Structure formats: structure tokens, C-alpha cells
C-alpha positions in Angstrom: 0.0 0.0 0.0 2.8 2.5 0.9 4.6 1.7 -2.4 1.4 2.2 -4.3 0.7 5.5 -2.5 4.1 7.0 -3.4 4.0 5.8 -7.0 0.6 7.2 -7.5 1.4 10.4 -5.7 4.5 10.8 -7.9 2.4 10.4 -11.1 -0.1 12.9 -9.9 2.6 15.4 -9.0 4.1 14.9 -12.5 0.7 15.6 -14.1 0.9 19.0 -12.6 4.1 19.6 -14.5 3.1 17.8 -17.8 -0.6 16.9 -17.8 -0.5 15.2 -21.2 2.5 12.9 -20.7 1.3 12.0 -17.2 -2.2 11.2 -18.4 -0.6 8.6 -20.7 1.6 7.2 -18.0 -1.5 6.7 -15.7 -3.2 4.8 -18.6 -0.2 2.6 -19.0 1.0 3.9 -22.4 4.5 4.6 -23.4 5.8 8.0 -22.7 7.2 8.2 -26.2 3.9 7.6 -28.1 2.8 11.1 -28.1 6.1 12.3 -29.4 5.8 10.2 -32.6 2.7 12.2 -33.7 4.7 15.4 -33.9 4.4 18.6 -32.0 1.0 20.2 -32.1 0.5 24.0 -32.4 -0.4 25.7 -29.2 -4.0 26.7 -28.9 -6.4 28.2 -26.4 -8.1 24.8 -26.3 -4.9 22.9 -25.5 -4.1 25.4 -22.7 -7.5 25.0 -21.3 -7.2 21.2 -21.4 -3.9 21.3 -19.6 -5.4 23.6 -17.0 -8.3 21.3 -16.5 -6.0 18.3 -16.2 -3.8 20.1 -13.7 -6.8 21.0 -11.5 -8.1 17.4 -11.6 -4.7 16.1 -10.8 -4.3 18.5 -7.9 -7.7 17.5 -6.5 -6.8 13.9 -6.8 -3.5 14.3 -5.1 -5.2 16.2 -2.2 -7.8 13.4 -1.8 -5.2 10.7 -1.9 -3.0 12.4 0.6 -5.9 13.0 2.9 -7.0 9.4 2.7 -3.6 8.0 3.3 -2.6 10.5 6.1 -2.6 8.9 9.6 -5.6 9.9 11.8 -4.9 11.6 15.1 -8.2 10.4 16.6 -8.5 7.2 18.5 -11.7 5.7 20.0 -12.7 3.7 23.1 -16.0 2.0 23.7 -17.4 -0.5 26.3 -18.2 -2.6 23.3 -14.7 -2.3 21.8 -11.8 -4.7 21.7 -8.1 -3.9 22.4 -7.2 -6.0 19.4 -9.0 -3.5 17.2 -7.2 -0.6 15.5 -8.9 2.0 17.6 -10.9 3.5 14.8 -14.4 5.0 15.2 -15.9 1.8 13.6 -13.5 -0.6 15.5 -12.7 1.0 18.8 -10.5 -0.1 21.6 -12.1 -1.3 24.9 -9.6 0.4 27.3 -8.1 3.9 27.8 -4.8 2.3 28.6 -4.6 0.6 25.1 -5.6 3.9 23.4 -2.8 5.6 25.3 -0.3 3.0 24.0 -1.3 3.9 20.4 -1.3 7.6 20.9 1.3 10.2 20.0 1.5 14.0 20.4 -1.5 15.8 18.9 -3.8 12.8 19.4 -7.4 12.9 20.8 -8.8 9.8 22.5 -12.6 9.8 22.3 -14.2 7.7 25.1 -17.8 6.7 24.4 -20.5 6.8 27.0 -20.9 3.7 29.2 -19.4 2.0 32.3 -15.8 1.1 32.4 -15.0 -1.2 35.3 -11.3 -0.9 36.3 -9.4 -2.7 39.1 -6.9 -1.3 41.5 -6.4 -4.1 44.1 -3.6 -2.4 46.1 -3.1 1.2 47.3 -0.2 1.7 44.8 -2.0 0.2 41.8 -4.1 2.0 39.2 -7.1 0.9 37.2 -6.0 3.1 34.3 -2.4 4.1 33.7 -1.5 6.5 30.9 2.1 7.3 30.1 2.4 9.0 26.7 3.3 12.7 26.6 2.2 15.4 24.3 4.1 18.7 23.7 3.3 22.3 24.4 1.8 22.7 20.9 0.5 19.1 20.4 -1.2 17.9 23.6 -2.7 14.5 24.1 -6.4 14.8 24.9 -8.6 12.2 26.7 -12.2 13.3 26.2 -15.5 11.8 27.3 -17.5 12.4 24.2 -20.6 13.0 26.4 -19.8 15.0 29.6 -19.9 12.5 32.5 -21.1 9.9 30.0 -17.9 7.7 30.3 -18.1 6.3 33.8 -15.0 4.8 35.3 -15.9 2.7 38.3 -12.9 1.5 40.3 -12.7 -1.6 42.6 -10.0 -2.2 45.2 -8.1 0.2 47.3 -5.9 2.0 44.7 -6.1 4.8 42.1 -8.7 5.0 39.4 -6.5 6.9 36.8 -2.8 7.6 37.1 -1.5 10.0 34.4 2.3 9.9 34.1 2.7 11.9 30.8 3.2 15.6 30.3 1.0 17.9 28.3 -2.1 15.8 28.7 -5.8 16.8 29.1 -8.4 14.7 30.9 -11.9 16.1 30.3 -15.5 15.2 31.2 -15.3 11.8 32.9 -17.4 10.4 35.8 -15.2 8.6 38.3 -16.4 6.7 41.4 -15.9 3.4 43.3 -14.1 2.0 46.3 -10.6 3.3 45.6 -8.6 6.1 47.3 -7.9 8.4 44.3 -9.8 9.6 41.3 -7.1 11.2 39.1 -3.4 11.3 40.0 -1.4 13.8 38.0 2.2 12.5 38.0 3.1 14.5 34.9 3.5 18.2 34.3 1.5 20.7 32.4 -1.8 18.7 32.6 -5.3 20.0 32.5 -8.0 18.2 34.4 -11.3 19.8 33.5 -15.1 19.3 33.8 -14.9 15.9 35.5 -17.3 14.5 38.2 -15.3 12.7 40.8 -17.6 11.4 43.5 -18.4 8.7 46.1 -14.9 7.3 46.5 -15.3 5.3 49.6 -11.6 4.8 50.3 -12.2 1.2 51.3 -8.6 0.8 52.4 -9.3 3.0 55.3 -7.6 6.1 56.8 -3.9 5.3 56.2 -0.7 7.0 55.2 -1.5 6.2 51.6 -4.1 8.9 51.8 -6.7 9.7 49.2 -8.1 12.5 47.0 -10.4 13.1 44.1 -7.7 14.9 42.2 -4.0 14.8 43.2 -1.0 16.6 41.7 1.8 14.3 42.8 5.4 15.7 42.6 7.3 17.0 39.6 7.2 20.6 38.3 3.4 20.9 38.5 1.8 23.5 36.2 -1.5 21.7 36.4 -4.8 23.4 35.7 -7.7 21.9 37.7 -10.9 23.6 36.4 -14.6 23.1 36.4 -14.7 19.8 38.2 -17.4 18.6 40.7 -15.9 16.7 43.6 -18.3 15.1 46.0 -18.2 12.6 48.9 -14.6 11.6 49.1 -14.2 9.3 52.1 -17.3 11.1 53.5 -18.0 8.4 56.1 -14.7 9.4 57.7 -15.4 13.1 57.7 -13.8 14.8 60.7 -11.9 11.6 61.8 -9.4 11.2 58.9 -6.8 13.8 58.0 -5.3 12.1 55.0 -8.2 12.1 52.5 -8.7 15.3 50.5 -10.8 16.7 47.7 -8.2 18.5 45.6 -4.7 17.8 46.8 -1.8 20.1 45.6 1.6 18.6 46.2 3.8 20.5 43.8 4.3 24.1 42.6 2.6 26.4 40.1 -0.9 24.9 39.9 -4.2 26.7 39.2 -7.4 25.5 40.9 -10.4 27.3 39.5 -14.2 27.0 39.2 -14.6 23.7 41.1 -17.4 22.7 43.4 -16.0 20.5 46.3 -18.1 19.0 49.1 -18.3 16.1 51.5 -14.6 15.4 52.0 -13.1 13.6 55.0 -10.4 16.2 55.6 -9.8 19.2 53.4 -11.7 20.4 50.4 -8.7 22.0 48.7 -5.3 21.4 50.3 -1.7 22.2 49.6 1.1 20.0 51.2 4.5 18.5 50.5 6.3 20.8 48.0 3.3 22.9 47.0 3.9 26.6 46.5 2.8 29.4 44.1 -0.7 28.2 43.8 -3.7 30.2 42.4 -6.9 29.0 44.0 -9.9 31.1 42.8 -13.6 31.0 42.2 -14.2 27.7 43.9 -17.2 26.7 46.1 -16.2 24.5 49.0 -18.6 23.2 51.7 -19.4 20.3 54.0 -15.8 19.2 54.6 -13.8 19.1 57.8 -11.7 22.1 56.5 -12.4 24.3 53.5 -9.0 25.4 52.1 -5.6 24.7 53.6 -2.3 26.4 52.6 1.0 25.0 53.7 3.8 22.4 53.2 5.0 19.5 55.1 6.4 15.9 55.1 8.4 14.7 52.1 9.3 17.3 49.5 8.6 20.3 51.8 10.4 23.4 50.5 13.0 25.3 52.6 11.0 28.5 52.4 7.7 26.7 52.9 4.6 27.4 50.7 4.7 31.0 49.5 3.4 33.3 46.7 -0.1 31.9 46.9 -3.2 33.7 45.7 -6.5 32.6 47.2 -9.4 34.7 46.0 -13.1 34.9 45.1 -13.9 31.5 46.8 -17.1 30.6 48.7 -16.0 28.6 51.7 -19.1 27.6 53.7 -20.4 25.2 56.4 -17.1 23.3 57.0 -16.6 21.7 60.4 -13.4 23.3 61.8 -11.8 26.0 59.6 -12.8 27.9 56.5 -9.3 28.9 55.3 -6.3 28.0 57.4 -2.5 28.0 57.1 -0.7 24.9 58.5 2.8 23.4 58.4 5.6 25.3 56.8 4.3 28.6 55.3 6.4 31.3 53.6 5.8 34.9 52.6 3.6 36.7 50.1 0.4 34.8 50.5 -2.8 36.7 49.7 -6.4 36.0 50.6 -8.7 38.3 48.7 -12.5 38.7 48.5 -13.4 35.3 49.8 -16.9 34.6 51.3 -16.1 32.6 54.5 -19.2 31.8 56.6 -20.7 29.2 59.0 -17.4 27.4 59.5 -16.0 26.4 62.9 -13.4 29.2 62.5 -13.5 31.5 59.5 -9.8 32.2 58.9 -6.5 31.4 60.6 -3.7 32.8 58.4 -0.7 35.0 58.6 -0.8 36.2 55.0 -2.5 39.4 53.7 -6.3 39.3 54.0 -8.7 41.7 52.4 -12.3 42.0 51.4 -13.6 38.9 53.3 -17.4 38.6 53.4 -18.9 37.0 56.5 -22.5 36.3 55.4 -24.8 33.7 54.0 -23.9 33.1 50.3 -27.6 32.8 49.4 -27.4 29.7 47.2 -30.6 28.9 45.2 -31.0 25.6 47.2 -28.3 24.7 49.6 -28.0 21.0 50.5 -25.1 19.8 52.6 -25.0 16.5 50.7 -23.9 18.1 47.5 -27.1 17.6 45.5 -28.4 21.1 45.8 -28.4 24.1 43.5 -25.3 26.2 44.2 -26.1 29.0 41.9 -26.5 32.4 43.6 -29.7 34.3 44.2 -29.8 37.8 42.9 -29.4 39.3 46.3 -26.4 37.2 47.3 -23.5 39.2 48.8 -21.3 37.1 46.6 -22.7 38.8 43.5 -20.6 41.9 44.1 -17.8 42.6 41.7 -15.0 40.2 42.6 -11.3 40.9 42.8 -9.7 40.8 39.4 -6.3 39.0 39.7 -3.5 41.4 38.8 -1.4 40.5 35.7 1.6 39.6 37.9 -0.3 37.7 40.7 1.9 34.9 42.1 1.1 31.6 40.6 -1.3 33.1 38.1 0.4 32.7 34.7 -1.2 29.4 33.5 -4.7 30.8 33.6 -4.4 34.6 34.0 -6.5 35.6 31.0 -9.2 33.1 31.8 -9.4 34.4 35.3 -9.6 38.0 34.2 -12.5 37.0 31.9 -14.5 35.4 34.7 -18.0 36.6 35.7 -18.3 39.2 38.4 -19.2 37.0 41.4 -17.6 34.7 43.9 -17.6 30.9 43.9 -17.6 28.5 41.0 -18.3 30.0 37.6 -21.3 27.8 36.9 -23.0 29.4 39.9 -24.6 31.9 37.6 -27.6 34.1 38.6 -30.8 32.2 39.1 -34.2 33.3 37.9 -35.4 33.9 41.5 
């Protein structure tokens, strides 16, 4: 097939240079036949004919090249088979197999349905992806229907461990008995619009910990945006300090527009070598602690966690603290225009605090179990114009423009004004 492609492509290219001779070659005639009849006088008709041949040849070459070019789309379906080529008509059955076939610039489409994955031990993963994209050609894993591709993990380990760099994970529904939803081992990832919920952490409250989304070591630069995190080790709420909602363990991450509730320990937490985080426009409620800034244990930085920007969040109805600093904390941390209310203690921080609102957020329908309507009523105090992050805000670079384009209210962006 490859030999045929190059031979035909060569003939078509030659037709552009000499339409008449190449036409004969494609018909299998001798190239010398035309010459034996003598040279014909140039005419408008001959020129027109050559032009038409050239256009046809160019169109044919374009079609041939398009047909023979490798596709950068792979497909996964519950009804697929990993022995298939991963095409739309013959999809793979697992995300792991699609990852093995991917390269920079590829998009992996995952069809709606349930994908049962097994992670029998705390260090095992039901899905492991390792390929890396590039800054200009990322690898994208996309649930073709938002929350339609449902990954259900059994065992005590991780649902999805992403080890590659420049990778996007978008729109999945993740639940089960494991301790982690998505673990970002790689750098420059985006984790967006996922529903990570009802992880029971069946291995119990151990040093292995747990989280819905975890940035785990490395240079960071992870964007965590638009996710709904609900009921992560919720049966241990208040009694286990190692299970978090969104866990930031490395530098330069952006956490924006997430709704986090029902977490055993902290809704959004820094630890280990976290620093230079941007945590804005999130809604966090019903956890032991809302937001925690600090570093500790393995990987903790000599200066501690510094240059953090925590703004425009709604932190409500958490058991002990709304926003707190803990462990090793450095300088230049800013807490700007957060609504912090009905927590055990509103704030305990040493950084710069401004514009804090202590009032009911006035959700459309607040329910502590995470099933309510967390949009804001028109009279909500969180509907005031929120702080616009400055261009040079610490930790802001990966999402600065997106943040400056955000609606003028606090909390998660999808909490738009309700009709009532």
C-alpha cells in the first residue's frame, strides 16, 4: 500500500508539471507515443485542457494524501476490543490501550458507558496512561458526552494515574471503592469538567491517603478547572486527616471553578512541596476544613509554601476551619475577597487578608450532601464585583487571561444568577 501511494502520488505530481504525458503514464501507455505524432500547435483549447488536467490532478492528489494520512483520533467504547485498530468503527475497549497507540496531537474519544477498572492495592491503578504530548500538540482524553464515560474502580488503589506531560483529561465520571480519582504525576496537565464522587476509600484512613484529584510531585503547572468533587471518604469526615478533595503537592498549579463537598479532611489542600498556587472562584462546603495552605512531610520546600493567591472563593459550612495555614508557610500569601461563613473558625492565616465577606452566600438551594443548586440568588452578597487578579499575581500565569475574563461573582463560575 505504501509503495502504491508513493508511485501514484508521484504520477499525480508529475501531471501538474506535464498533464498530457502523465495522463498517458497513468493509462499505462509509453511516454514516447505522443512524441511520434509530432508537435501540435499551441492553442487556447490545449491550454484550457492542460489547466483542467492540472486541476483534476491537484484535487486527486489532495484526496489521496488526505485518505492516506494517519488519523490523530482514537476511539474507546465499552463494546470495543483492544485487538481492534482503535478507529471509530472498530474502537479499543480500554483507555490504557488507546494511550499506547497515541502520540503528540492525538485525541482519544471515550464513548458513554461504564468502564469497570481494578486497582487491588493502594499503589496500583485501574488506568495508567504514560504518553506525553508537547506544548503545541497535547494528548487529549475526552469523554464524548460530559460525564457519560463512567470509570468505576474496585479495590483500594487509584482510578487513573496519568504519568505523561502535556495531557488533558476532560469530562469523565469517576467513582468506586478506591482512594484516588485522578493522580497527575506528569507536568502541564489540564483536568477539567470531571465529576469525581463517592470514592469510599475502602482501604481506610492510612498513610496512603486519598483524593479526588491529586498533583503528585514534579514541576506541576497543572490546571484543575470546572470539576465537581463530592463525597470523598465522606464516612470518615472529621476523623481522617489524609483524605482530601483536591490535593496540591507541587508548585505552580491553578485550581479554579470547582465545586467541592463532603470530603473527609480538606476540600482543597496544599502539602508536601506545594507553592505558588492560584486558588480562585471555587465553592467548598461540607468538609472538615475548606482550604488549607502550607507544606510538610516529604518534599517540603525550605521556604515553605509562598506566593499563593486565594481569592473569590465561597467557603461555607465546614466543620473546623474555613481557610487555614498549616505546616511550613512562607511569605507573600494573599487571601482576597473570599466569602467565608458558617465554618468552625473563619480564617487562621498570617498572609495578607482583604475583602472577606462574612454572610450567608444565598445559594438557590443549599443542601449539605452536594445535591443542591449552588447558583447564587440575585441578592447574594457574593454577586458583588469580585477581585480581578493582577497580571503579575503569584502563581497566576497558566490561567491569567481566563481568570480575568471570569464573571463578576464569587464561587464557582457555573454558579450563575438564578431566575429567582
